[in-house]
C-alpha positions as CSV (number, residue, x, y, z in Angstrom):
1,X,-33.9,42.2,4.5
2,X,-31.3,44.8,3.7
3,X,-28.0,44.2,5.9
4,X,-25.7,46.4,6.3
5,X,-23.0,46.6,3.5
6,X,-19.3,47.7,3.4
7,X,-16.7,47.9,0.8
8,X,-12.9,47.7,1.3
9,X,-11.5,50.8,2.0
10,X,-8.2,51.8,2.1
11,X,-7.5,55.5,3.2
12,X,-6.3,55.9,6.4
13,X,-6.1,51.9,6.6
14,X,-3.2,49.8,6.9
15,X,-4.4,46.6,6.2
16,X,-7.8,45.0,5.7
17,X,-8.7,41.6,4.8
18,X,-11.8,41.8,2.2
19,X,-15.1,39.5,2.9
20,X,-14.8,37.4,0.3
21,X,-11.0,36.7,1.8
22,X,-12.2,36.3,5.0
23,X,-14.9,34.2,4.1
24,X,-12.5,31.6,2.2
25,X,-9.9,32.3,5.0
26,X,-12.6,30.3,7.7
27,X,-14.0,28.2,5.2
28,X,-10.3,27.1,4.3
29,X,-9.3,26.4,7.7
30,X,-12.1,23.9,9.0
31,X,-11.7,21.8,5.9
32,X,-7.4,22.4,6.4
33,X,-8.4,20.6,9.8
34,X,-10.5,17.6,8.3
35,X,-7.8,17.3,5.6
36,X,-5.0,17.0,8.0
37,X,-7.0,13.9,10.1
38,X,-7.9,12.6,7.2
39,X,-4.5,12.4,6.0
40,X,-2.8,11.7,9.2
41,X,-5.4,8.6,9.9
42,X,-7.0,6.9,6.7
43,X,-10.1,5.1,7.3
44,X,-9.3,3.2,9.7
45,X,-12.6,3.8,12.1
46,X,-16.1,2.8,11.2
47,X,-18.6,5.9,9.4
48,X,-19.8,6.6,13.5
49,X,-16.2,7.0,14.3
50,X,-15.1,9.3,11.5
51,X,-18.4,11.2,11.5
52,X,-17.6,11.7,15.5
53,X,-13.9,12.8,14.5
54,X,-14.6,15.0,12.1
55,X,-17.4,17.2,14.3
56,X,-14.8,17.0,16.6
57,X,-12.2,18.5,14.9
58,X,-13.8,21.3,13.3
59,X,-15.7,22.3,16.1
60,X,-12.2,23.0,17.7
61,X,-10.9,25.1,14.7
62,X,-14.6,27.0,14.7
63,X,-13.4,27.4,18.5
64,X,-9.9,28.5,17.8
65,X,-11.8,30.9,15.0
66,X,-14.3,32.6,17.7
67,X,-10.7,34.2,18.9
68,X,-10.5,36.5,15.4
69,X,-14.2,37.3,15.2
70,X,-14.9,39.4,18.5
71,X,-14.3,42.9,16.4
72,X,-11.3,44.0,18.2
73,X,-8.8,42.6,14.8
74,X,-8.7,46.2,12.7
75,X,-7.9,44.0,9.6
76,X,-11.1,41.6,10.0
77,X,-13.9,44.4,11.4
78,X,-13.1,47.1,8.9
79,X,-13.5,44.8,6.0
80,X,-16.6,43.7,6.7
81,X,-17.9,46.0,9.5
82,X,-18.6,45.3,12.8
83,X,-22.2,44.3,13.0
84,X,-21.3,42.1,10.8
85,X,-18.3,40.3,12.6
86,X,-20.3,40.4,15.9
87,X,-23.5,39.0,14.1
88,X,-21.1,35.9,12.7
89,X,-19.2,35.5,15.6
90,X,-22.9,34.9,17.7
91,X,-23.6,32.8,15.0
92,X,-20.7,31.3,14.7
93,X,-20.7,30.3,18.6
94,X,-24.1,28.1,17.7
95,X,-23.0,26.3,15.4
96,X,-20.3,25.3,17.4
97,X,-22.4,24.1,20.0
98,X,-24.1,21.9,17.2
99,X,-21.1,20.6,16.0
100,X,-19.7,19.1,19.8
101,X,-23.2,18.1,20.2
102,X,-23.4,16.0,17.1
103,X,-19.1,14.8,18.2
104,X,-20.6,13.0,20.7
105,X,-23.8,11.7,19.4
106,X,-22.0,10.2,16.8
107,X,-20.0,8.4,19.1
108,X,-23.1,6.8,21.4
109,X,-24.7,6.0,17.9
110,X,-24.0,2.5,17.3
111,X,-25.2,1.8,20.1
112,X,-28.7,3.1,19.7
113,X,-29.9,0.0,17.6
114,X,-29.6,-1.8,21.7
115,X,-32.3,0.7,22.4
116,X,-32.2,3.4,24.2
117,X,-31.0,2.5,27.7
118,X,-27.8,1.1,26.1
119,X,-27.0,4.1,24.5
120,X,-27.7,5.9,27.4
121,X,-25.1,4.1,29.4
122,X,-22.2,4.0,26.7
123,X,-23.6,7.8,26.6
124,X,-22.7,7.5,30.3
125,X,-19.5,5.9,30.2
126,X,-18.2,7.9,27.9
127,X,-18.5,11.7,30.0
128,X,-17.8,10.3,33.1
129,X,-14.2,8.5,31.9
130,X,-11.4,10.2,33.5
131,X,-9.9,10.2,30.2
132,X,-12.7,12.4,28.7
133,X,-12.4,15.1,31.8
134,X,-10.9,17.8,29.7
135,X,-13.5,17.6,27.1
136,X,-16.6,17.6,29.0
137,X,-15.3,20.3,31.2
138,X,-14.6,22.0,27.9
139,X,-17.9,21.6,26.8
140,X,-19.9,22.5,30.2
141,X,-17.7,25.9,29.7
142,X,-19.0,27.0,26.6
143,X,-22.0,26.1,27.6
144,X,-21.7,28.7,30.3
145,X,-20.2,31.3,27.9
146,X,-23.0,31.1,25.9
147,X,-26.2,31.3,28.4
148,X,-24.0,34.2,30.1
149,X,-23.5,36.3,26.9
150,X,-27.6,35.4,26.2
151,X,-28.9,36.8,30.1
152,X,-26.1,39.1,30.0
153,X,-27.7,42.2,30.7
154,X,-29.6,40.5,33.7
155,X,-26.8,38.8,35.7
156,X,-23.7,41.0,35.7
157,X,-22.3,44.4,34.5
158,X,-20.7,44.8,30.7
159,X,-17.5,44.9,32.8
160,X,-18.1,41.7,35.0
161,X,-19.0,40.0,31.2
162,X,-16.7,40.9,29.0
163,X,-13.7,40.0,31.4
164,X,-15.3,36.5,32.1
165,X,-16.2,36.1,29.0
166,X,-12.6,36.1,27.2
167,X,-11.1,34.7,30.1
168,X,-13.3,31.8,29.9
169,X,-12.5,31.0,26.3
170,X,-9.5,31.1,26.9
171,X,-9.6,28.4,29.6
172,X,-12.1,26.4,27.3
173,X,-9.8,26.8,24.5
174,X,-6.8,25.0,26.4
175,X,-9.3,22.7,27.7
176,X,-10.0,21.8,24.5
177,X,-6.5,21.7,23.0
178,X,-5.3,19.2,25.8
179,X,-8.2,16.8,24.7
180,X,-7.6,17.0,21.0
181,X,-3.9,16.3,22.3
182,X,-4.2,13.9,24.4
183,X,-7.7,12.3,23.6
184,X,-8.8,13.5,20.2
185,X,-7.1,12.2,17.1
186,X,-3.4,13.6,17.6
187,X,-3.1,11.4,20.5
188,X,-2.9,8.9,17.8
189,X,-1.4,11.0,15.0
190,X,1.9,12.6,16.2
191,X,1.8,14.5,12.8
192,X,-1.0,16.8,13.4
193,X,0.4,18.1,16.7
194,X,2.4,20.6,14.9
195,X,-0.9,21.2,13.5
196,X,-3.0,22.6,16.3
197,X,-0.2,23.9,17.8
198,X,-0.5,26.1,15.0
199,X,-4.1,26.9,15.1
200,X,-4.7,27.1,19.1
201,X,-1.6,29.3,19.1
202,X,-2.9,31.6,16.7
203,X,-6.4,31.6,19.4
204,X,-3.5,32.5,22.5
205,X,-1.9,34.9,20.0
206,X,-5.4,36.9,19.2
207,X,-6.4,36.7,22.6
208,X,-3.5,38.7,24.0
209,X,-3.4,40.8,21.2
210,X,-6.3,42.5,22.3
211,X,-5.8,41.9,26.3
212,X,-3.0,42.6,26.2
213,X,-1.2,44.0,23.3
214,X,-3.5,47.0,21.7
215,X,-4.4,48.5,25.5
216,X,-0.4,48.5,25.5
217,X,-0.1,49.9,22.1
218,X,-3.6,52.6,23.2
219,X,-1.3,54.2,26.4
220,X,1.3,55.5,24.0
221,X,-1.5,58.0,23.9
222,X,-2.6,61.1,26.3
223,X,-5.8,62.2,25.8
224,X,-7.5,65.0,29.0
225,X,-11.6,65.4,29.3
226,X,-12.0,68.6,28.9
227,X,-16.1,69.2,29.4
228,X,-18.6,66.7,30.1
229,X,-21.6,68.7,28.9
230,X,-25.5,67.5,29.4
231,X,-27.7,68.6,26.6
232,X,-30.8,66.8,27.6
233,X,-31.1,64.9,30.6
234,X,-29.8,61.7,29.0
235,X,-27.3,62.5,26.2
236,X,-24.3,64.4,27.5
237,X,-21.7,66.1,25.4
238,X,-17.7,64.6,26.2
239,X,-14.9,66.4,24.7
240,X,-11.3,65.8,25.0
241,X,-8.1,66.4,23.4
242,X,-5.2,64.6,22.5
243,X,-2.2,65.8,25.2
244,X,0.9,63.3,24.0
245,X,1.7,60.6,21.5
246,X,1.5,59.9,17.2
247,X,-0.7,62.4,16.1
248,X,-4.5,60.3,16.3
249,X,-5.9,60.2,12.9
250,X,-10.0,58.8,12.1
251,X,-12.2,59.2,8.9
252,X,-15.4,60.8,9.6
253,X,-18.4,58.5,11.0
254,X,-15.6,55.8,12.7
255,X,-15.9,55.1,16.5
256,X,-13.4,54.4,19.1
257,X,-12.8,52.3,22.4
258,X,-12.8,55.2,25.2
259,X,-12.0,53.4,28.6
260,X,-12.3,56.3,31.5
261,X,-10.0,54.7,34.0
262,X,-6.8,53.8,31.6
263,X,-5.2,52.9,34.7
264,X,-7.5,49.8,33.8
265,X,-7.3,47.7,30.9
266,X,-9.4,45.3,29.3
267,X,-12.6,45.2,29.3
268,X,-13.0,48.4,30.4
269,X,-13.3,50.7,27.7
270,X,-16.6,50.5,25.5
271,X,-17.3,51.9,21.9
272,X,-18.5,55.1,21.4
273,X,-19.2,57.5,17.6
274,X,-16.8,60.0,17.0
275,X,-19.5,63.2,16.8
276,X,-16.6,65.4,15.7
277,X,-14.6,65.6,11.9
278,X,-10.9,65.1,11.8
279,X,-10.7,68.6,11.0
280,X,-11.1,69.4,14.6
281,X,-8.3,67.4,15.8
282,X,-6.2,67.2,18.4
283,X,-10.2,67.7,19.6
284,X,-12.9,65.0,19.1
285,X,-16.2,65.3,20.5
286,X,-18.8,62.5,21.3
287,X,-22.3,62.3,21.8
288,X,-23.2,59.8,24.3
289,X,-26.3,58.4,25.6
290,X,-26.5,57.7,29.6
291,X,-28.0,54.0,29.3
292,X,-25.8,52.2,32.3
293,X,-23.1,52.5,35.4
294,X,-20.3,53.5,33.5
295,X,-22.2,56.7,31.1
296,X,-24.1,57.3,34.3
297,X,-20.7,58.2,35.7
298,X,-19.7,60.8,33.2
299,X,-20.8,64.0,34.8
300,X,-18.7,63.1,37.9
301,X,-15.4,63.0,36.2
302,X,-13.6,66.4,36.1
303,X,-11.7,68.6,33.6
304,X,-8.5,67.1,32.9
305,X,-9.3,63.6,34.0
306,X,-7.0,61.0,31.7
307,X,-8.5,58.8,28.6
308,X,-7.6,56.0,27.0
309,X,-8.6,56.1,23.2
310,X,-8.3,53.0,21.4
311,X,-8.8,53.0,17.6
312,X,-10.0,54.0,15.0
313,X,-12.5,51.4,14.4
314,X,-16.3,51.6,11.9
315,X,-17.0,51.5,8.8
316,X,-20.0,54.0,8.7
317,X,-18.3,56.4,6.2
318,X,-18.3,58.7,3.4
319,X,-14.8,58.9,2.4
320,X,-13.8,56.3,-0.2
321,X,-17.4,55.7,-1.7
322,X,-19.2,56.3,-4.5
323,X,-21.4,59.1,-3.4
324,X,-22.6,61.4,-5.7
325,X,-25.3,62.7,-3.2
326,X,-25.6,61.7,0.5
327,X,-28.6,60.8,3.0
328,X,-28.1,60.6,6.9
329,X,-30.4,58.7,8.5
330,X,-29.9,59.3,12.4
331,X,-32.5,58.1,15.2
332,X,-31.9,59.7,18.6
333,X,-28.5,59.3,20.3
334,X,-27.5,57.6,16.2
335,X,-26.9,60.9,15.4
336,X,-23.2,61.3,17.0
337,X,-21.5,59.7,13.9
338,X,-23.7,61.8,10.8
339,X,-23.1,64.8,12.5
340,X,-19.3,64.1,12.5
341,X,-20.3,63.4,9.1
342,X,-21.9,66.8,8.4
343,X,-18.9,68.8,10.6
344,X,-16.3,67.1,8.1
345,X,-18.0,67.7,5.1
346,X,-18.6,71.7,6.2
347,X,-15.2,71.8,6.7
348,X,-14.1,70.9,3.7
349,X,-16.6,72.7,1.6
350,X,-18.2,70.2,0.0
351,X,-20.8,70.5,-2.6
352,X,-22.8,67.6,-3.0
353,X,-26.1,67.2,-2.4
354,X,-26.6,66.1,0.7
355,X,-30.7,65.0,2.7
356,X,-30.3,64.7,6.4
357,X,-33.4,62.8,8.2
358,X,-33.2,63.4,12.0
359,X,-36.0,61.1,14.3
360,X,-35.9,62.3,18.2
361,X,-38.6,61.2,20.7
362,X,-39.1,65.0,21.2
363,X,-38.3,68.2,19.7
364,X,-36.1,69.5,22.9
365,X,-34.4,65.9,21.9
366,X,-33.1,67.2,19.2
367,X,-29.9,67.8,19.9
368,X,-27.4,69.5,17.9
369,X,-31.1,70.9,15.3
370,X,-29.9,74.5,15.5
371,X,-26.6,73.5,14.3
372,X,-27.9,71.2,11.5
373,X,-29.7,74.3,10.4
374,X,-26.8,76.9,10.5
375,X,-24.8,74.0,8.1
376,X,-28.0,74.5,5.5
377,X,-26.1,77.8,4.7
378,X,-22.4,76.4,4.3
379,X,-23.9,73.1,2.3
380,X,-26.2,71.7,-0.8
381,X,-28.2,69.7,2.5
382,X,-31.6,69.5,3.8
383,X,-33.1,69.2,7.5
384,X,-35.7,66.9,7.7
385,X,-36.9,66.7,11.5
386,X,-39.6,64.4,12.8
387,X,-40.2,63.2,16.8
388,X,-42.4,61.3,17.7
389,X,-44.5,63.2,20.4
390,X,-45.3,66.3,18.7
391,X,-46.4,69.7,20.3
392,X,-48.8,72.1,19.0
393,X,-46.2,74.3,17.7
394,X,-44.0,71.7,16.4
395,X,-43.3,72.7,12.6
396,X,-41.4,69.2,11.7
397,X,-42.5,66.5,10.9
398,X,-44.8,64.1,13.7
399,X,-44.1,60.4,13.7
400,X,-41.5,57.5,13.3
401,X,-39.7,57.4,9.8
402,X,-41.6,56.0,7.4
403,X,-41.7,55.9,3.4
404,X,-43.0,59.0,2.6
405,X,-40.6,60.7,4.6
406,X,-37.6,58.7,2.9
407,X,-39.0,59.6,-0.4
408,X,-39.2,63.3,0.3
409,X,-35.7,62.7,1.2
410,X,-35.2,61.2,-1.9
411,X,-36.4,63.7,-4.3
412,X,-34.2,65.2,-6.7
413,X,-31.1,62.8,-6.1
414,X,-29.7,60.3,-8.4
415,X,-30.5,57.3,-6.1
416,X,-28.3,55.0,-8.5
417,X,-24.9,57.0,-6.8
418,X,-26.6,58.2,-3.8
419,X,-24.7,57.0,-0.4
420,X,-27.2,56.3,2.8
421,X,-25.7,56.3,6.0
422,X,-28.1,54.9,8.5
423,X,-27.6,55.4,12.8
424,X,-29.9,54.6,15.8
425,X,-31.7,51.9,17.4
426,X,-31.3,48.1,15.5
427,X,-35.3,48.4,14.0
428,X,-35.3,51.4,13.5
429,X,-31.5,50.7,10.5
430,X,-33.2,47.9,9.5
431,X,-36.1,49.6,8.4
432,X,-34.7,52.2,7.2
433,X,-32.5,50.6,5.6
434,X,-35.5,48.5,3.8
435,X,-37.7,51.4,2.6
436,X,-34.5,53.0,1.1
437,X,-33.4,49.9,-0.7
438,X,-37.3,49.9,-2.0
439,X,-37.0,53.6,-3.3
440,X,-34.4,52.4,-5.3
441,X,-30.9,53.1,-3.9
442,X,-28.5,50.4,-4.5
443,X,-28.1,47.5,-1.8
444,X,-24.0,48.6,-2.4
445,X,-24.7,52.0,-1.0
446,X,-26.9,51.5,2.1
447,X,-24.9,51.1,4.5
448,X,-25.4,50.9,8.4
449,X,-23.0,49.6,11.8
450,X,-24.3,49.0,14.9
451,X,-22.8,48.2,18.4
452,X,-23.9,44.7,19.3
453,X,-22.2,42.6,21.9
454,X,-25.0,40.4,23.7
């Protein structure tokens, strides 16, 4: 399977951490936690107790790291891609839960030789001990967070989940800190207090940055809603103009977090790809699909309404990459960032060969298709349109994107120097990336980015 591949880009960015450094920092955090614990508490316990202690401190460090892997810190997400950061966030949460379970079981392990009943009694004694209360509550809170994330769509609205997810995580962090400082290794190794204060303090600072700092910074810039235009029954074009603050800048293909209720901060913003190029600033356009309570309410907004903008974010971009030729593949509303790329390339008078595959359910859902055909006269562009439901008079392709269509689009392009940007439903992006790779495009030249928060 091909995964999203992004490179370190410096254009328009102030500070970006490369993927290799991020991996080293994460492993280094856990290793330094184990090392500090080993130095402060040299071999005074049994192997089982040492293992339990190691699992516990590693889990505490992993919990702190979760606060900086939420996808809202640019220095992290801009270096590897939002989907990679969020995928790691979910994976690390599951690993964290395993470490917590092993932390508890390691304390019980020595009594297993005495029989299941004795081990169960020992476990119950541990869990009901007043000294363990904050640790038990932290584990219960962690379980609740994970279950709520998995069942989010069925149980609660997006904004409610965002708010409870962050606040619950902060409570779990505080409970874990109390458990470590009063019951864990730091309770009898005061030398570790400073270490843990730094670790938990950094996690708390990340929370404050995401939930307080960034919203306050976003308020320096004001945006006014110009219009909400219905393009199809479920696709809207939203246009807005900056009216105050430092001049906004972005790279074509990036996204921002939009808050249509700017009087409220987190968690009332949502990510949307910019469907225009930076050449159109101070005006921005967005292509938005009505899929939830927020997006369904957009047609009711009046022109002149204030909109909060946090960004830019994302790496689904051409600028700064090795791209002798360009392949754009869009599925449905996934056209949003890619039409922005096309519009920007046209404004720049780009001469590189560009091929664009655009798939939708029916011809009427191929928004901006007429504009894309007109761009063929301004760019070295060839469009390939395909639909799932093709009427008899349809002159384009029929059916989903397949290897034959990919091969046609890549025909005459230098595959070794082709950059492929893909945006659409996740299964479509993964399958398309695989097919493009099989046609000889290097993995480093295949980029996609998805918004996934569950």
